C-alpha positions in Angstrom: 179.7 1.2 -149.3 179.3 4.3 -147.1 180.8 6.5 -149.7 178.6 5.2 -152.4 175.5 5.8 -150.2 176.6 9.4 -149.7 176.8 9.8 -153.4 173.5 8.0 -154.1 171.5 9.8 -151.5 171.5 13.5 -151.9 169.0 14.7 -149.3 170.8 13.7 -146.1 169.3 15.1 -142.9 171.8 16.4 -140.4 171.0 16.9 -136.8 172.7 18.0 -133.7 172.1 17.0 -130.1 171.1 20.6 -129.4 168.2 20.4 -131.9 166.8 17.1 -130.7 165.2 16.4 -127.4 166.7 13.3 -126.0 164.9 11.1 -123.5 165.7 11.6 -119.9 164.5 8.1 -119.1 167.7 6.6 -120.4 171.3 7.0 -119.3 174.3 6.2 -121.5 177.8 5.3 -120.3 180.7 4.5 -122.6 183.5 2.2 -121.7 187.2 2.7 -122.2 188.2 1.7 -125.7 189.7 -1.8 -126.3 191.4 -3.3 -129.4 189.0 -4.1 -132.2 188.5 -7.7 -133.5 188.0 -7.8 -137.2 185.5 -10.6 -138.1 182.7 -11.3 -140.6 180.3 -12.5 -137.9 179.9 -11.0 -134.4 177.4 -12.3 -131.9 176.7 -11.3 -128.3 175.2 -13.2 -125.3 174.2 -12.3 -121.8 175.5 -14.9 -119.4 174.3 -13.8 -116.0 175.5 -11.3 -113.3 175.4 -8.6 -115.9 178.2 -10.3 -117.8 178.4 -10.8 -121.5 180.3 -12.9 -124.0 181.0 -12.0 -127.6 181.9 -14.6 -130.2 183.5 -13.3 -133.4 184.1 -15.5 -136.3 186.4 -14.7 -139.2 186.6 -17.8 -141.4 188.4 -20.4 -139.4 189.6 -18.0 -136.7 187.3 -17.4 -133.7 187.7 -14.9 -130.9 185.9 -15.2 -127.6 185.7 -12.2 -125.4 184.1 -11.9 -121.9 183.0 -8.5 -120.5 182.0 -7.4 -117.0 178.6 -5.7 -117.3 179.1 -3.3 -114.4 182.4 -1.9 -115.5 182.1 -2.9 -119.2 185.7 -3.9 -119.1 187.0 -6.7 -121.2 187.8 -9.5 -118.7 189.3 -12.0 -121.1 190.1 -12.5 -124.8 190.9 -15.9 -126.3 191.7 -16.5 -130.0 191.2 -20.0 -131.5 192.8 -21.1 -134.8 192.4 -24.9 -134.1 189.2 -25.4 -136.1 189.0 -28.0 -138.9 189.7 -26.8 -142.4 186.7 -25.4 -144.4 184.9 -24.6 -141.1 181.8 -22.4 -141.3 179.7 -21.3 -138.3 176.1 -22.3 -138.5 174.5 -21.0 -135.3 175.4 -20.0 -131.7 172.7 -20.8 -129.2 172.1 -20.6 -125.5 170.5 -23.9 -124.3 169.1 -24.6 -120.8 172.6 -25.4 -119.6 175.2 -24.1 -122.1 176.4 -21.5 -124.6 177.1 -23.6 -127.7 178.9 -22.8 -130.9 177.7 -25.0 -133.8 179.7 -25.3 -137.0 180.3 -27.5 -140.0 183.3 -28.5 -142.0 183.3 -29.7 -145.6 184.9 -33.1 -146.2 186.3 -32.4 -149.7 187.2 -35.9 -150.6 183.8 -37.4 -149.6 181.8 -34.3 -150.5 180.0 -34.6 -147.2 179.7 -32.3 -144.2 180.5 -32.9 -140.5 178.7 -30.9 -137.9 180.4 -30.1 -134.6 179.6 -28.3 -131.4 181.9 -26.5 -129.0 180.7 -25.3 -125.6 181.8 -22.0 -124.2 182.8 -22.1 -120.5 181.0 -18.9 -119.3 183.1 -18.7 -116.2 186.5 -18.7 -118.0 185.3 -17.3 -121.3 187.1 -20.2 -123.1 186.1 -22.9 -125.6 185.9 -26.5 -124.4 187.0 -29.2 -126.7 185.0 -29.7 -129.9 182.4 -32.5 -130.2 181.5 -34.3 -133.4 177.7 -34.4 -133.7 177.2 -36.2 -137.1 178.3 -36.5 -140.7 175.9 -36.2 -143.6 175.5 -38.9 -146.2 176.2 -36.6 -149.2 176.2 -32.8 -150.0 173.8 -30.5 -148.3 171.5 -27.9 -149.9 171.6 -24.3 -148.5 169.2 -23.6 -145.6 168.6 -20.0 -146.6 169.6 -18.3 -143.4 172.7 -16.6 -141.9 174.5 -17.4 -138.7 172.2 -15.1 -136.8 169.3 -17.3 -137.9 167.8 -14.6 -140.2 166.5 -15.1 -143.7 167.0 -12.7 -146.6 164.4 -10.0 -147.0 163.9 -10.3 -150.7 164.5 -12.1 -154.0 167.8 -10.4 -154.8 169.3 -11.3 -151.4 168.0 -14.9 -151.8 170.0 -15.4 -155.0 173.2 -14.3 -153.4 172.4 -16.3 -150.3 172.6 -19.6 -152.2 176.3 -19.2 -152.2 176.8 -17.7 -148.7 174.1 -18.8 -146.3 174.2 -21.6 -143.7 173.4 -25.2 -144.6 172.1 -26.4 -141.2 169.1 -24.9 -139.4 168.8 -25.0 -135.6 165.6 -25.1 -133.4 165.1 -25.4 -129.6 162.2 -26.6 -127.5 160.2 -24.3 -125.3 162.3 -25.1 -122.2 165.5 -25.1 -124.2 166.2 -28.7 -123.0 166.3 -30.1 -126.6 168.1 -28.9 -129.8 167.1 -29.9 -133.3 169.6 -29.6 -136.2 167.7 -29.9 -139.5 169.1 -30.0 -143.1 168.3 -31.2 -146.6 170.7 -33.4 -148.6 171.3 -32.8 -152.3 168.6 -34.6 -154.3 169.6 -37.7 -156.3 166.8 -37.1 -158.8 166.7 -33.7 -160.7 163.0 -33.9 -161.5 160.8 -32.5 -158.7 158.0 -34.8 -159.9 160.2 -37.8 -159.1 162.5 -36.7 -156.2 161.4 -37.2 -152.6 163.5 -34.9 -150.3 165.7 -36.5 -147.7 165.8 -34.3 -144.7 168.2 -34.7 -141.8 166.8 -34.5 -138.2 169.3 -34.7 -135.4 168.1 -34.1 -131.8 170.4 -33.3 -128.8 170.0 -32.5 -125.2 171.1 -29.2 -123.7 174.7 -30.3 -123.4 174.7 -31.5 -127.1 174.6 -35.2 -126.3 172.8 -37.0 -129.1 169.2 -38.2 -128.4 168.5 -39.6 -131.9 169.2 -38.6 -135.5 169.2 -39.6 -139.1 168.1 -38.6 -142.6 164.4 -39.1 -143.4 162.8 -39.6 -146.8 159.7 -37.5 -147.2 156.4 -39.2 -148.0 155.7 -36.9 -151.0 157.7 -35.7 -154.0 159.0 -32.1 -154.1 156.3 -31.3 -156.7 153.6 -32.5 -154.4 154.7 -30.7 -151.2 156.1 -27.5 -149.8 158.1 -27.6 -146.6 156.7 -24.9 -144.3 158.1 -25.1 -140.7 160.0 -27.1 -138.1 160.3 -27.3 -134.4 161.2 -29.8 -131.6 159.4 -30.7 -128.4 160.8 -31.0 -124.9 160.5 -34.8 -125.2 162.8 -34.8 -128.3 160.1 -35.3 -130.9 160.8 -33.4 -134.2 157.8 -31.8 -136.0 157.5 -30.7 -139.6 154.6 -28.9 -141.2 154.0 -29.2 -144.9 151.5 -28.1 -147.6 150.2 -30.4 -150.3 149.9 -28.4 -153.5 147.3 -30.5 -155.4 144.8 -30.9 -152.6 145.5 -27.6 -150.7 145.8 -29.5 -147.5 148.2 -29.2 -144.6 150.0 -32.1 -142.9 152.0 -32.6 -139.7 154.9 -35.0 -139.6 155.7 -36.4 -136.1 159.2 -37.8 -136.1 160.7 -39.6 -133.1 163.4 -41.4 -135.1 164.4 -41.9 -138.7 162.1 -45.0 -138.7 159.3 -43.5 -136.7 157.6 -41.0 -138.9 153.8 -40.4 -138.5 151.6 -38.4 -140.9 148.6 -36.4 -139.6 146.3 -34.3 -141.8 145.5 -30.8 -140.3 142.0 -29.4 -140.5 142.9 -25.9 -141.4 142.0 -23.5 -144.2 144.2 -24.2 -147.3 142.6 -21.5 -149.5 144.4 -18.6 -147.7 147.8 -17.5 -149.0 150.6 -17.8 -146.3 154.0 -16.2 -146.5 155.4 -18.6 -144.0 154.6 -20.4 -140.8 156.3 -20.5 -137.4 156.0 -23.6 -135.2 156.8 -23.7 -131.5 156.0 -25.8 -128.5 154.1 -23.9 -125.8 154.3 -24.1 -122.0 151.8 -27.0 -121.9 153.4 -29.2 -124.6 151.0 -28.4 -127.4 152.4 -27.3 -130.8 151.5 -23.7 -131.6 151.5 -22.4 -135.2 151.3 -18.9 -136.4 151.5 -17.2 -139.8 150.6 -14.0 -141.6 148.0 -14.6 -144.2 146.7 -12.8 -147.3 143.6 -13.1 -149.4 145.8 -12.9 -152.4 149.2 -11.8 -153.8 149.4 -8.3 -155.2 151.6 -6.9 -158.0 153.1 -3.5 -157.3 154.1 -1.5 -160.4 156.5 1.4 -160.2 156.4 4.5 -162.4 159.1 2.9 -164.5 156.8 0.0 -165.3 158.8 -2.5 -163.2 156.5 -4.9 -161.3 157.1 -6.9 -158.1 155.1 -9.3 -156.0 153.7 -7.9 -152.8 152.3 -9.9 -149.9 149.4 -7.9 -148.5 148.9 -9.1 -145.0 145.3 -9.3 -143.8 146.0 -10.8 -140.4 147.4 -13.6 -138.3 146.3 -17.2 -138.6 147.0 -19.2 -135.4 146.1 -22.7 -134.2 147.1 -25.1 -131.6 147.5 -28.8 -132.3 148.3 -31.9 -130.4 151.4 -33.9 -131.3 149.0 -36.1 -133.2 147.9 -33.3 -135.4 144.5 -32.7 -133.8 143.7 -29.0 -134.1 142.3 -27.9 -130.7 142.1 -24.1 -131.3 142.0 -22.1 -134.5 142.1 -18.3 -134.5 141.7 -16.0 -137.5 142.9 -12.7 -136.2 142.2 -10.1 -138.9 143.9 -6.7 -138.6 141.3 -4.0 -138.0 141.2 -1.2 -140.5 142.1 1.3 -137.8 145.4 -0.4 -137.2 146.1 -0.8 -141.0 145.5 2.9 -141.7 147.9 4.2 -139.0 150.9 6.2 -140.2 149.9 5.8 -143.9 149.8 8.5 -146.5 146.4 9.8 -147.7 146.8 7.8 -150.9 147.5 4.5 -149.0 144.5 5.2 -146.7 142.2 5.7 -149.6 143.4 2.5 -151.3 142.8 0.5 -148.1 139.4 2.0 -147.6 138.5 0.9 -151.1 139.9 -2.6 -150.6 138.2 -3.1 -147.3 134.8 -3.7 -149.1 136.3 -6.9 -150.6 138.0 -7.9 -147.3 141.5 -7.2 -148.8 142.7 -4.2 -146.8 146.0 -5.1 -145.3 149.6 -4.2 -144.3 151.8 -4.7 -147.3 155.0 -6.7 -147.2 154.8 -7.6 -143.5 157.4 -10.3 -142.6 157.2 -12.2 -139.3 160.4 -11.7 -137.3 159.5 -13.1 -133.9 156.9 -15.6 -132.6 157.3 -16.1 -128.9 155.5 -18.2 -126.3 155.5 -16.5 -122.9 155.5 -18.2 -119.6 151.9 -17.2 -118.8 150.7 -19.0 -121.9 150.3 -15.8 -124.1 152.1 -15.2 -127.4 153.9 -12.3 -128.9 154.1 -11.9 -132.7 156.4 -9.2 -134.2 156.5 -8.3 -137.9 158.2 -5.7 -140.0 157.4 -4.3 -143.5 160.4 -5.4 -145.6 160.7 -5.2 -149.4 163.1 -4.4 -152.2 162.2 -2.1 -155.1 164.0 -0.8 -158.1 164.0 3.0 -157.7 165.7 6.0 -159.4 168.5 7.4 -157.3 170.1 10.5 -158.9 170.5 9.5 -162.5 170.4 5.7 -162.3 168.2 2.8 -161.1 169.2 1.1 -157.9 167.7 -1.6 -155.8 166.5 0.0 -152.5 166.0 -2.1 -149.4 163.1 -0.7 -147.4 162.2 -1.5 -143.8 159.0 0.1 -142.7 156.5 -0.1 -139.8 156.7 -2.7 -137.1 153.5 -4.5 -135.9 153.6 -6.2 -132.5 150.7 -8.3 -131.3 149.9 -10.0 -128.0 147.6 -13.0 -128.2 146.1 -14.6 -125.1 146.1 -18.3 -124.4 142.4 -18.2 -125.4 143.1 -16.8 -128.8 142.1 -13.2 -128.1 144.1 -10.2 -129.2 145.1 -8.5 -126.0 146.6 -5.6 -127.9 148.0 -4.9 -131.4 150.3 -1.9 -132.0 151.9 -0.4 -135.1 155.2 1.3 -134.5 156.0 3.9 -137.2 159.3 3.6 -139.0 160.7 4.3 -142.5 164.2 3.1 -143.3 165.9 2.9 -146.7 169.2 1.7 -148.0 170.8 0.9 -151.3 171.5 -2.9 -151.8 175.2 -3.5 -151.4 177.4 -6.5 -152.2 176.6 -8.4 -149.0 174.0 -11.1 -148.8 173.1 -10.3 -145.1 169.7 -8.8 -144.4 171.3 -6.2 -142.2 173.9 -5.3 -144.7 174.9 -1.9 -143.2 173.6 -2.3 -139.7 171.2 0.6 -139.4 168.3 -1.3 -140.9 165.5 -3.2 -139.2 165.1 -3.7 -135.5 166.4 -5.4 -132.4 163.8 -7.0 -130.1 164.7 -7.3 -126.4 162.3 -8.9 -123.8 162.1 -7.3 -120.4 160.5 -8.5 -117.2 157.2 -6.6 -117.8 157.8 -4.9 -121.1 158.9 -5.4 -124.7 161.6 -3.2 -126.3 161.9 -2.5 -130.0 165.2 -0.7 -130.8 166.1 0.9 -134.1 167.7 3.8 -135.8 165.3 6.5 -136.8 164.8 10.1 -137.8 164.0 12.0 -134.5 161.4 14.1 -136.2 159.2 11.1 -136.1 159.0 11.3 -132.3 155.7 13.2 -132.2 154.1 11.7 -135.3 150.3 11.9 -135.7 148.4 8.7 -136.5 147.4 10.1 -139.9 151.0 11.1 -140.9 153.6 8.9 -142.6 157.1 8.8 -140.9 160.0 10.7 -142.4 162.7 8.5 -144.0 165.9 7.5 -142.3 168.7 6.8 -144.9 171.1 4.0 -144.1 174.6 5.3 -143.3 173.5 8.9 -142.8 173.8 9.3 -139.1 170.6 8.9 -137.2 169.4 8.4 -133.6 169.0 5.2 -131.5 165.4 5.0 -130.7 163.5 2.7 -128.3 159.9 1.7 -128.3 158.9 0.4 -124.8 155.6 -1.6 -125.0 154.0 -2.6 -121.7 153.2 -6.3 -121.7 150.0 -6.0 -119.7 148.1 -3.3 -121.7 150.3 -2.4 -124.7 151.0 1.1 -123.6 153.8 2.6 -125.8 156.6 4.9 -124.8 158.9 6.2 -127.5 162.4 7.3 -126.5 165.0 9.0 -128.6 168.1 7.8 -126.7 171.2 9.1 -128.5 172.7 10.3 -131.7 175.1 7.8 -133.3 177.7 10.6 -133.6 177.6 11.2 -129.9 177.1 8.2 -127.7 178.5 9.5 -124.4 181.2 11.2 -126.4 181.9 8.4 -128.8 181.0 8.3 -132.5 179.6 4.9 -133.5 180.9 3.7 -136.8 179.8 0.5 -138.4 176.8 0.4 -136.2 174.8 -2.8 -136.2 171.4 -3.1 -134.6 171.9 -6.8 -134.0 174.7 -6.0 -131.5 172.3 -4.6 -129.0 172.1 -7.0 -126.0 169.8 -7.0 -123.0 172.2 -8.0 -120.1 169.6 -7.3 -117.4 166.1 -5.9 -117.0 166.1 -2.3 -118.3 169.9 -2.5 -119.1 171.3 -2.9 -122.6 174.8 -3.3 -123.9 176.0 -2.2 -127.3 179.5 -2.7 -128.9 180.5 0.0 -131.4 183.5 0.6 -133.6 185.0 4.0 -132.9 187.8 4.0 -135.5 191.6 3.9 -134.8 191.3 0.1 -134.5 189.3 0.3 -131.3 185.9 -0.8 -130.1 183.9 0.5 -127.1 180.9 -0.7 -125.1 177.9 1.5 -124.6 175.7 0.7 -121.6 172.1 2.0 -121.9 170.1 2.0 -118.8 166.4 2.7 -118.4 166.2 4.8 -115.2 162.6 4.1 -114.2 
């Protein structure tokens, strides 16, 4: 993949540490190398006392490693090959009381799936015995996510994802005391006009003891409704939000058991176009909903004549509702033109100025990545521009994955925008043969929440460090070196600090190969840990500390 990228991208920018001013606010320290673990899926978790645990899944073989955060030494490594046949990891979560590995195994004879959990003992770094959670009644439709809980960024990825993605989705309550595992069984009727989806809802406590569960037949046909969002309350109630196509109405399902399903109409605007919604329980037990909205869908046409749908985001639509579907607050938070115009080219700015007269100026292709309820009752919404376009590279057309600006917004409990910031970024990579959104690791961002700040980490071109508001950022090409960059956003007032931390080719003397932004882990306030592959069958940990 890397060789093909080097051939496809001709204008690769080369930098040296001597030419780039690195931030003095961060200190890097590399660990001694340790033997690499080859695995398709690698996930990392902070488990207290600056310690971390990594769980690496390669088919039916799972490796659990524990690291001491202070020394970055590998404390233990345990390899497990005792998983059921046809096992696939679905999600790894940290509940209120446990670190839990959730996986499924296909029952070939019955054509059903059994879902299991396996807790990780954080003291010993070892798996406990597996626990059977439930078995489905028949085959299950793909959930459209990967084991990190991420969704594909575009249509091309989505097609490949049908074969590779997870089948079971996982949600947690605000206090992480309850876990919802949700799935959709394969329809018995092929016609959308006839079939009513049967959706599985299984709720567990923080130690994965079953509270209730079963498969629920939807009150509307597939043709009549679109499934929008799910969440679970701290009392174990599952919630589902749906959209009724004919009437353009929204509805909330309150589900306390397979036989206790209540329907509540929602008094919100059904004329706006929503990309997706996120549901979560807030600190007072209300259900909070947020989604990016547009006044319409645009078509983008390239110079080759190829067209693609583009979601032009005009703002954030938020509302609170009771568990009975009573909308108590409704906030239409339109992006100001000043924010929209930042870091855009003159051509893009002129287009937005023209569109503003019709109320259609917006941020194109903005996808919601994070929707977080904070302990003080405020909310953080993080989005990133993501899209795929067919572009000419050298002498042939290629699908280019583009990851652009990041927009982070803080909303008060009263529905006021405390601050909204756009972080300039321009990343591009050729679509490879992997279905994962972060196919080569350098694309997109990692969000880490600090005690009083928010951190957005990414790989960027260091020449963007002093970028003026009326200038577009220079491009960073995936697989072509780059610098680890951190945006620090003060939670109170939104003040931004940008720090160029280190070059991937020199992270305290180590060259980081196969870098993945998802491997960045906040192990303590202002302290991050990153595992990198340094070749020669060895990994190393990089500890990144914010000095002030």
